[in-house]
C-alpha positions as CSV (number, residue, x, y, z in Angstrom):
1,M,18.2,20.1,-15.0
2,E,17.5,21.3,-18.8
3,L,16.3,18.0,-20.2
4,L,14.7,19.5,-22.5
5,R,17.4,21.0,-24.2
6,K,20.0,17.5,-23.6
7,L,17.2,16.0,-25.7
8,D,17.0,18.6,-28.3
9,A,20.4,18.0,-28.0
10,R,20.5,14.5,-28.6
11,M,17.8,14.7,-31.7
12,V,20.2,17.8,-33.9
13,A,23.3,14.9,-32.8
14,G,20.9,11.9,-34.6
15,N,21.0,10.2,-31.2
16,P,17.5,10.3,-29.5
17,V,17.4,8.5,-26.2
18,R,16.4,4.9,-27.8
19,T,14.1,3.1,-25.4
20,G,13.1,-0.4,-25.2
21,I,9.3,-0.8,-23.5
22,I,9.2,-4.6,-21.4
23,G,5.2,-5.8,-21.7
24,C,2.7,-3.6,-24.5
25,G,-0.1,-3.9,-22.3
26,Q,-1.9,-0.6,-21.4
27,M,1.1,1.2,-19.8
28,G,3.9,-0.1,-22.4
29,S,1.6,1.0,-25.5
30,G,0.5,4.1,-23.8
31,L,4.4,5.2,-22.8
32,A,5.0,3.9,-26.9
33,H,2.6,6.7,-27.9
34,T,3.4,9.1,-25.2
35,I,7.3,8.5,-26.1
36,S,7.1,8.8,-30.3
37,N,5.6,12.0,-29.3
38,I,9.0,13.7,-27.7
39,R,11.2,15.6,-29.4
40,G,14.9,13.4,-28.4
41,M,13.4,10.2,-27.7
42,Q,12.5,7.1,-29.3
43,V,11.1,3.9,-29.0
44,Q,13.3,1.9,-30.3
45,A,12.8,-2.2,-29.1
46,I,9.4,-3.6,-27.6
47,A,9.1,-6.9,-26.0
48,D,5.9,-9.1,-25.3
49,I,4.6,-12.5,-24.9
50,E,2.5,-11.4,-27.9
51,P,5.0,-9.8,-30.8
52,E,2.0,-8.8,-32.4
53,R,0.7,-6.4,-30.1
54,A,4.3,-5.0,-30.0
55,R,4.2,-4.6,-33.7
56,K,1.0,-3.1,-34.2
57,T,1.7,-0.5,-31.3
58,L,5.2,0.5,-33.3
59,I,2.9,0.7,-36.5
60,D,0.6,2.6,-34.4
61,I,3.6,4.9,-33.9
62,G,3.8,5.4,-37.3
63,I,7.2,3.0,-37.9
64,P,6.9,1.4,-41.2
65,V,6.2,-2.4,-41.4
66,S,9.6,-2.4,-43.2
67,N,11.4,-1.2,-40.9
68,I,10.1,-3.8,-37.9
69,R,11.8,-6.4,-37.2
70,V,11.1,-9.8,-34.9
71,T,13.5,-11.6,-33.4
72,E,14.9,-13.4,-30.3
73,K,18.4,-13.6,-31.3
74,P,20.7,-11.0,-29.6
75,G,23.3,-11.1,-32.4
76,E,20.6,-10.8,-35.4
77,A,18.8,-7.7,-32.8
78,N,22.0,-5.7,-32.3
79,D,22.9,-5.7,-36.0
80,F,19.1,-5.1,-37.1
81,L,19.4,-2.0,-35.0
82,R,23.1,-0.9,-35.9
83,R,20.8,-0.7,-40.0
84,G,18.2,1.6,-38.1
85,K,15.2,-1.2,-37.9
86,F,13.1,-1.4,-34.5
87,I,12.8,-4.6,-32.6
88,V,10.0,-6.4,-31.0
89,T,10.8,-9.9,-29.8
90,P,8.7,-12.6,-27.2
91,D,12.2,-12.4,-25.1
92,A,12.2,-9.9,-22.4
93,L,16.2,-10.4,-21.1
94,L,17.1,-9.6,-24.8
95,M,16.0,-6.5,-24.2
96,T,19.2,-5.8,-22.1
97,E,21.5,-7.0,-24.8
98,L,20.2,-4.3,-26.7
99,D,23.5,-2.4,-27.7
100,L,22.1,0.6,-28.8
101,V,19.1,1.1,-26.4
102,D,20.4,3.5,-23.7
103,A,17.1,2.5,-21.2
104,N,14.6,-0.5,-21.1
105,V,10.8,0.4,-19.2
106,E,9.9,-2.7,-17.4
107,A,5.8,-2.6,-17.5
108,T,4.8,-6.3,-16.7
109,G,3.5,-6.1,-13.8
110,V,4.6,-9.6,-13.6
111,T,7.1,-10.4,-10.5
112,D,9.0,-13.3,-11.5
113,V,9.7,-11.5,-15.2
114,G,10.4,-7.9,-12.9
115,A,13.1,-9.7,-10.9
116,R,15.4,-11.1,-14.2
117,V,14.8,-8.0,-16.2
118,A,15.8,-5.6,-13.6
119,H,18.6,-7.8,-12.5
120,A,20.2,-8.6,-16.3
121,S,19.6,-5.0,-17.0
122,I,21.9,-4.4,-14.1
123,E,24.7,-6.6,-15.0
124,Q,24.5,-5.0,-18.5
125,K,24.8,-1.7,-17.1
126,K,21.8,-0.7,-18.9
127,P,19.3,1.4,-16.7
128,I,16.2,-0.1,-16.0
129,I,12.8,2.3,-14.9
130,M,10.1,-0.2,-13.3
131,L,6.9,0.5,-14.0
132,N,6.2,-3.0,-12.8
133,V,6.0,-1.5,-9.0
134,E,5.0,-5.6,-7.4
135,T,8.4,-6.5,-8.3
136,D,10.2,-3.3,-6.4
137,V,8.2,-3.5,-3.0
138,T,9.2,-7.5,-3.0
139,I,13.2,-7.0,-4.0
140,G,13.7,-3.4,-5.2
141,A,15.7,-2.8,-1.5
142,Y,18.6,-5.9,-3.0
143,L,18.4,-4.4,-6.6
144,S,18.8,-0.9,-5.8
145,Q,21.8,-1.9,-3.6
146,L,23.1,-4.0,-6.1
147,A,23.0,-1.3,-9.0
148,R,25.2,1.1,-6.9
149,K,27.7,-1.7,-6.2
150,N,27.4,-2.2,-10.2
151,N,27.9,1.6,-11.0
152,A,24.1,0.7,-13.0
153,L,20.9,2.6,-12.2
154,Y,17.6,1.1,-11.2
155,T,14.9,3.3,-10.7
156,V,11.2,3.3,-10.2
157,A,8.9,5.3,-12.3
158,S,7.6,8.5,-12.4
159,G,3.9,8.8,-12.8
160,D,2.9,6.3,-10.4
161,E,1.8,7.9,-7.7
162,P,4.9,6.6,-5.8
163,G,7.2,9.1,-8.0
164,V,4.8,11.7,-7.7
165,C,4.8,11.3,-3.9
166,K,8.7,11.2,-3.6
167,M,8.6,14.5,-5.6
168,L,6.0,16.2,-3.7
169,Y,8.0,14.8,-0.2
170,E,11.4,16.2,-1.4
171,Q,9.9,19.5,-1.9
172,A,8.5,19.2,1.4
173,V,11.8,18.8,3.0
174,L,13.4,20.9,1.1
175,A,11.3,23.9,1.5
176,G,11.7,23.1,5.5
177,F,9.1,20.8,6.9
178,E,8.5,17.8,8.3
179,V,6.2,15.4,6.5
180,V,2.9,14.2,8.1
181,T,1.4,12.4,6.0
182,I,2.0,11.2,2.1
183,G,-1.0,10.4,0.5
184,K,-2.6,9.6,-2.8
185,G,-6.3,9.2,-4.3
186,K,-7.7,6.1,-4.8
187,N,-10.8,6.7,-7.0
188,N,-13.1,3.4,-5.8
189,P,-14.0,1.6,-2.6
190,I,-11.5,-1.3,-2.0
191,D,-13.6,-4.4,-2.9
192,F,-12.0,-7.2,-1.0
193,D,-14.0,-10.0,-3.5
194,A,-13.2,-8.8,-6.8
195,T,-12.7,-11.7,-9.3
196,P,-11.4,-11.4,-12.5
197,E,-14.7,-13.3,-13.4
198,R,-16.6,-10.7,-12.2
199,Y,-14.7,-7.6,-14.0
200,E,-14.0,-9.7,-16.9
201,E,-16.6,-7.6,-19.1
202,E,-15.2,-4.2,-17.2
203,A,-12.2,-5.0,-18.1
204,L,-12.0,-5.7,-21.4
205,S,-14.0,-2.7,-22.6
206,K,-11.2,-0.4,-21.1
207,E,-8.6,-2.4,-22.9
208,M,-7.4,-3.7,-19.7
209,N,-6.0,-7.7,-18.1
210,P,-8.8,-8.7,-15.8
211,K,-6.0,-9.2,-13.4
212,I,-5.1,-5.1,-13.2
213,L,-8.5,-4.0,-13.3
214,V,-9.1,-6.9,-10.2
215,S,-5.9,-5.8,-8.4
216,F,-6.7,-1.9,-8.3
217,L,-9.9,-2.6,-7.1
218,D,-9.4,-4.7,-4.8
219,G,-6.5,-3.0,-2.7
220,T,-3.3,-4.0,-4.0
221,K,-2.5,-1.6,-6.1
222,T,-2.4,0.9,-3.6
223,M,-0.5,-0.7,-0.9
224,V,1.9,-1.6,-3.1
225,E,2.6,1.9,-4.3
226,M,2.4,3.1,-1.2
227,A,4.9,0.7,-0.1
228,A,7.4,1.2,-2.6
229,V,6.5,5.2,-1.0
230,S,7.7,4.2,2.7
231,N,10.1,2.5,1.7
232,S,12.2,5.3,0.0
233,T,10.8,7.7,2.4
234,G,10.6,5.9,5.7
235,L,7.5,6.7,6.6
236,V,4.7,3.9,7.7
237,A,1.2,2.8,7.4
238,D,0.0,4.2,10.5
239,T,-2.5,0.7,10.8
240,P,-2.1,-2.6,8.9
241,G,-3.6,-1.8,5.6
242,M,-3.8,2.2,6.5
243,H,-6.9,4.2,7.1
244,G,-8.4,5.0,3.7
245,P,-11.2,8.0,4.7
246,K,-13.3,8.6,2.2
247,V,-12.1,12.3,2.8
248,E,-12.6,15.5,0.6
249,I,-9.9,17.5,-0.5
250,D,-10.9,21.0,2.3
251,D,-11.2,18.3,5.0
252,L,-7.4,16.4,4.0
253,L,-5.5,18.4,6.9
254,Q,-8.6,17.5,9.5
255,Y,-8.2,13.7,9.1
256,Y,-4.4,13.0,8.2
257,I,-2.1,14.6,11.1
258,P,-1.7,13.2,14.7
259,E,-5.3,12.2,17.2
260,S,-3.3,14.8,19.6
261,D,-4.1,17.3,16.9
262,G,-7.9,16.3,16.3
263,G,-6.6,14.3,13.2
264,I,-6.5,9.5,12.5
265,L,-3.0,9.4,13.2
266,S,-1.4,8.1,16.7
267,Q,1.9,9.2,15.3
268,S,3.5,11.5,12.8
269,G,5.1,10.0,9.4
270,C,2.7,8.0,7.9
271,V,1.5,6.6,4.4
272,D,-2.3,6.9,3.6
273,Y,-4.7,6.7,0.7
274,S,-8.0,8.8,0.8
275,T,-11.3,7.0,-1.3
276,G,-12.6,10.4,-1.8
277,A,-12.7,13.0,-4.5
278,I,-9.0,13.5,-4.9
279,A,-8.3,11.1,-7.1
280,P,-6.0,10.5,-9.3
281,G,-4.0,13.3,-7.0
282,V,-1.7,12.9,-4.4
283,F,-1.1,14.8,-1.1
284,V,1.1,15.4,1.6
285,I,0.9,17.1,4.7
286,V,3.6,19.3,6.4
287,R,3.6,20.7,9.9
288,S,6.2,23.8,10.6
289,Y,6.8,25.6,14.3
290,D,9.0,27.6,13.1
291,E,7.7,31.1,13.2
292,R,9.1,32.4,10.1
293,I,8.0,29.8,8.3
294,R,4.8,30.2,10.2
295,K,4.7,33.6,8.9
296,D,5.9,33.2,4.9
297,M,3.4,30.5,4.2
298,R,0.8,33.2,5.6
299,F,1.5,35.5,3.2
300,I,1.7,32.8,0.7
301,T,-0.8,31.1,1.4
302,K,-2.7,32.8,3.9
303,A,-3.1,29.0,6.1
304,E,-2.0,29.8,9.5
305,G,-0.5,26.2,10.4
306,P,0.8,24.2,11.5
307,Y,0.1,21.9,9.0
308,Y,-0.3,22.5,5.7
309,L,-1.3,20.4,2.5
310,L,0.5,20.3,-0.9
311,F,-1.8,18.8,-3.2
312,R,-1.4,17.6,-7.0
313,P,-4.3,17.1,-8.5
314,Y,-3.0,13.9,-11.0
315,H,-0.7,11.8,-11.6
316,L,-0.2,10.6,-15.0
317,C,0.6,7.0,-14.8
318,D,2.8,6.3,-18.0
319,L,2.6,9.6,-19.7
320,E,5.2,11.2,-17.3
321,T,7.5,8.3,-17.5
322,P,9.8,9.9,-20.0
323,Q,11.1,11.9,-17.4
324,S,12.5,9.3,-15.2
325,I,13.8,7.9,-18.6
326,A,16.0,11.3,-19.2
327,E,16.8,12.2,-16.0
328,A,17.9,8.1,-15.9
329,V,19.9,8.2,-19.2
330,L,21.1,12.0,-19.2
331,L,21.8,12.8,-15.6
332,N,22.3,9.3,-14.2
333,E,19.0,10.5,-11.6
334,V,16.9,7.9,-10.0
335,T,13.3,8.9,-9.2
336,V,12.0,5.9,-6.6
337,A,14.8,3.9,-4.9
338,A,14.9,2.3,-1.7
339,E,17.8,0.4,-0.1
340,T,16.3,-1.0,3.3
341,M,12.8,-2.2,4.0
342,H,10.6,0.4,6.0
343,S,6.9,-1.7,4.8
344,E,6.4,-5.0,3.2
345,V,2.7,-6.0,1.2
346,A,1.6,-8.9,3.0
347,T,-0.3,-11.9,1.5
348,V,-4.1,-12.4,2.4
349,A,-6.8,-15.0,1.8
350,K,-9.7,-13.6,-0.8
351,R,-11.4,-16.6,0.0
352,D,-11.1,-19.9,1.9
353,I,-8.1,-21.8,0.8
354,R,-7.9,-25.8,1.6
355,K,-4.6,-27.8,2.5
356,G,-3.2,-28.6,-0.7
357,E,-4.8,-26.0,-3.4
358,K,-1.8,-24.0,-5.3
359,I,-2.6,-20.5,-5.2
360,K,-2.9,-18.0,-8.0
361,G,-1.2,-14.5,-8.2
362,I,-1.7,-11.0,-8.0
363,G,-5.4,-10.1,-9.2
364,S,-6.8,-13.6,-8.7
365,A,-9.5,-14.6,-6.9
366,D,-7.7,-16.7,-4.1
367,I,-5.3,-13.5,-2.8
368,F,-4.9,-9.3,-2.5
369,G,-2.2,-7.5,-0.8
370,R,-2.2,-5.4,2.4
371,I,0.8,-2.8,4.0
372,Y,2.0,-4.1,7.0
373,R,5.3,-2.1,8.7
374,Y,8.3,-4.5,7.7
375,A,9.1,-5.5,11.1
376,D,5.2,-6.7,11.9
377,A,5.1,-8.2,8.7
378,R,8.5,-10.9,9.9
379,A,7.5,-10.7,13.1
380,A,4.1,-12.9,12.5
381,G,6.3,-14.3,9.5
382,S,4.1,-13.0,6.7
383,V,4.9,-13.9,3.0
384,P,5.8,-11.3,0.8
385,L,3.0,-10.9,-2.0
386,G,5.3,-10.5,-4.9
387,I,6.2,-14.6,-4.2
388,A,3.3,-16.1,-3.2
389,E,2.2,-17.4,-6.8
390,N,1.9,-21.3,-7.2
391,G,2.7,-21.6,-3.1
392,I,0.9,-25.1,-2.0
393,A,-1.4,-24.3,1.6
394,R,-0.2,-26.4,4.0
395,S,-3.2,-26.1,5.9
396,D,-6.0,-25.1,5.5
397,I,-6.5,-20.9,5.6
398,Q,-9.8,-19.4,6.0
399,K,-10.9,-15.8,4.3
400,G,-9.2,-13.3,5.3
401,E,-6.1,-14.7,7.2
402,L,-2.7,-13.8,6.7
403,I,-0.9,-16.4,4.7
404,T,2.4,-16.9,5.9
405,S,5.2,-19.4,6.4
406,H,3.3,-21.6,8.8
407,N,0.1,-22.0,5.9
408,L,1.5,-21.9,2.4
409,N,4.9,-23.6,0.6
410,I,6.3,-20.8,-1.3
411,D,7.4,-21.8,-4.6
412,S,11.4,-21.8,-3.9
413,S,11.8,-22.2,-8.2
414,T,10.9,-18.9,-9.3
415,F,14.1,-15.9,-9.7
416,I,12.6,-13.8,-7.6
417,Y,12.4,-16.0,-4.5
418,N,15.7,-16.2,-5.0
419,L,16.9,-12.8,-4.9
420,R,14.2,-12.1,-1.7
421,R,16.7,-14.7,0.5
422,E,19.7,-12.8,-1.3
423,Q,18.2,-9.5,0.2
424,D,16.8,-10.8,3.6
425,K,20.5,-11.7,4.1
426,L,21.4,-7.4,3.8
427,M,18.2,-7.1,6.0
428,G,20.0,-9.2,8.9
429,H,17.9,-12.2,8.2
430,A,19.4,-15.6,7.2
């Protein structure tokens, strides 16, 4: 790919890859620092609902205060950029109108904001790289198809588990293997009762939003990440929520294979996770019955087969996202994108919800996400996690119960809800 050579050439020409970041929380600010250390890339603009947080990040990465401008006006912002200034704005959509910004990274984690930014970026033909996987698993198929039709680029970012899992998957397929399982490590058992109030102190000690921390602890993030992997590869969850056993690295090959060969899966071709010591790694279990391939594998790895483990002991989140930015801008390549739905992240009640109550969203005390096969989720009438927020209960919903269109009135006023309806039509559901 020669990305470094291409970036170096951009730097020499005085034309670094100028990047915008939308959402300056833990991921967004970390990405800004990463980019500031890469020759040939530059953070040019940051949008955040707290502009001072974005402004401080630019200062922290070495931008002089005199070169930073805060604005909500596209014309004024573009004028500042032409004069070599750096932009801070509370308006996420303004970022899609910045002429000198080559690509934007969406890192808010807010599904409706992600939907608006991605859609506007596609309309403006500006590459959009999503660290907001919650939006992707809700309407990513629609956005991917729209981007291709509009000669635009939409992708989930490298560094998050979907990106590194997809990389391992493609390497395995291009080596002639059948992929049996794609999995990730989760560094803690799922706490289905996690609430922002219980984990506020821990979240603040880690400089995290409590709701973001809770979305990791209650398993929602894992479900979202592996649903994105599923939708981009066609592999599915073997059971709702996946199996998720605690497995050490040396035992992965014994577990994540079909039951007929002594494993836990009812079929080949699954996504799953483990709470063992493999976190923060990702893995792929592959299989081959080709005797020549097995001979080569014995020579190279001393493994007998027919099952083999491909293991990457890390994923580096926002630290790896610049690779997706560079590939998007310099090569017009996507990292992860799906044009159909194989999996859905359905909404499950975290507590007893009374008729007439308005539910809060991802990372709240009200709901968590669980991966289902798409067809099964459709048959159950499940409410996709990304459009559940602010829905009003039509009846009492018990803790642990699937939230569906029968027991919840969905908030139809959001942008993402309307895009989801368009996606449903594309998937053959009026």
